[in-house]
C-alpha positions as CSV (number, residue, x, y, z in Angstrom):
1,M,-12.5,31.0,28.7
2,A,-10.3,27.9,28.9
3,K,-7.7,27.0,26.3
4,A,-6.6,23.4,25.8
5,I,-2.8,23.3,26.0
6,H,-1.7,19.7,26.3
7,S,-2.7,16.1,26.8
8,M,-0.6,13.7,28.9
9,I,0.1,10.0,28.4
10,R,2.5,7.7,30.3
11,V,5.1,5.9,28.2
12,L,7.5,3.1,29.0
13,D,10.4,3.9,26.8
14,E,11.3,7.6,26.3
15,A,13.5,7.1,23.2
16,R,11.1,4.8,21.4
17,S,8.1,7.1,22.1
18,V,10.0,10.3,21.0
19,A,11.2,8.6,17.8
20,F,7.6,7.4,17.0
21,Y,6.0,10.8,17.5
22,E,8.7,12.6,15.6
23,T,8.5,10.1,12.6
24,A,4.7,9.9,12.6
25,F,3.7,13.5,13.3
26,G,6.8,15.7,13.3
27,L,6.5,16.3,17.0
28,K,9.8,17.3,18.6
29,V,10.7,17.7,22.3
30,V,10.3,21.4,23.1
31,D,10.8,21.0,26.9
32,R,12.1,18.2,29.2
33,L,11.6,18.4,33.0
34,P,13.5,15.7,34.9
35,F,12.5,14.9,38.4
36,E,13.7,12.3,40.9
37,S,11.0,9.7,40.1
38,F,9.7,10.8,36.7
39,T,10.4,12.9,33.6
40,L,8.0,15.1,31.7
41,L,8.6,15.7,28.0
42,Y,6.6,18.2,26.0
43,L,6.3,17.6,22.3
44,A,5.0,20.0,19.7
45,N,5.3,21.0,16.0
46,D,4.7,24.2,14.1
47,E,1.1,23.2,13.1
48,S,-0.4,24.0,16.6
49,T,0.4,25.4,20.0
50,F,-1.2,22.2,21.6
51,E,1.4,19.9,23.1
52,L,1.6,16.2,23.9
53,E,3.1,15.6,27.3
54,L,4.9,12.2,27.8
55,T,5.4,11.1,31.3
56,V,8.2,8.6,31.9
57,N,8.2,7.1,35.4
58,A,11.7,6.1,36.6
59,G,12.2,2.4,37.2
60,R,9.0,1.3,35.3
61,A,9.6,-2.0,33.6
62,E,6.1,-3.2,32.8
63,P,3.9,-1.7,30.0
64,Y,1.0,0.4,31.2
65,E,-2.5,-1.1,31.0
66,L,-4.6,1.3,29.0
67,G,-7.8,0.0,30.4
68,D,-11.2,0.5,28.8
69,G,-11.5,4.2,29.3
70,Y,-8.9,5.5,26.9
71,G,-10.3,6.8,23.6
72,H,-7.7,8.4,21.3
73,L,-5.8,11.4,20.3
74,A,-6.6,13.0,16.9
75,V,-4.5,14.9,14.4
76,S,-5.5,16.3,11.0
77,V,-3.4,16.3,7.8
78,E,-3.7,17.9,4.4
79,D,-3.3,14.7,2.3
80,L,-4.5,11.6,4.1
81,A,-3.5,9.1,1.5
82,A,0.1,10.5,1.3
83,E,0.4,10.4,5.1
84,H,-0.9,6.8,5.2
85,A,1.7,5.8,2.5
86,R,4.5,7.7,4.4
87,L,3.7,6.0,7.7
88,T,3.4,2.6,6.0
89,E,6.8,3.2,4.3
90,A,8.2,4.1,7.7
91,G,7.1,0.7,9.1
92,L,4.6,2.2,11.5
93,A,1.6,0.0,10.4
94,P,-1.3,2.4,10.1
95,R,-4.7,0.7,9.7
96,Q,-6.7,1.1,6.6
97,I,-8.3,4.4,5.5
98,V,-12.0,4.6,6.4
99,E,-14.7,6.8,5.0
100,F,-17.2,7.6,7.8
101,A,-20.7,8.1,6.2
102,P,-23.4,7.3,8.7
103,A,-26.2,8.9,6.8
104,G,-24.8,8.2,3.3
105,A,-22.6,11.4,2.9
106,V,-19.0,11.1,3.9
107,I,-18.3,13.3,6.9
108,A,-14.8,12.1,7.7
109,R,-11.9,10.2,6.1
110,F,-9.4,8.8,8.6
111,F,-7.2,5.9,9.8
112,F,-5.9,4.9,13.2
113,I,-2.3,4.2,14.1
114,A,-1.0,2.9,17.5
115,D,2.1,4.3,19.3
116,P,4.6,2.0,20.9
117,D,2.6,1.9,24.1
118,G,-0.7,1.0,22.4
119,Y,-2.2,4.5,22.5
120,Q,-4.5,5.0,19.5
121,I,-4.1,8.1,17.3
122,E,-6.7,9.0,14.7
123,V,-5.4,10.7,11.6
124,L,-8.1,12.7,9.8
125,Q,-8.2,14.3,6.4
126,R,-8.3,18.0,7.1
127,G,-11.6,19.7,6.2
128,G,-15.0,20.4,7.5
129,R,-14.9,20.4,11.3
130,Y,-11.6,18.6,11.3
131,L,-9.2,21.5,10.5
């Protein structure tokens, strides 16, 4: 059986990205692997063993084009409204909270927030299939 262990995204500015993910989601650098032309940073918190891998390419000056294939990362939280307020207060500009109810019954409450490189992160109210 396979176990999901991390997802990787390329970022332009290491410090800016590390600060965002720590402020937004409590992710801290748990490992840093510097190489000649790039650095890998692994971020995690106590909520999960899953890690976010940030790749910082040396000498990169232009932002990455995300293209039309990127979807989003997702995290779940205990209190969606409180997290939305906290992220707003931190100046991170989360979008509005949405109730997803395609057949009339709410199956998810969430909002999206973009990281400094434009990657979208979905923040879901914990419950149901979104634990």
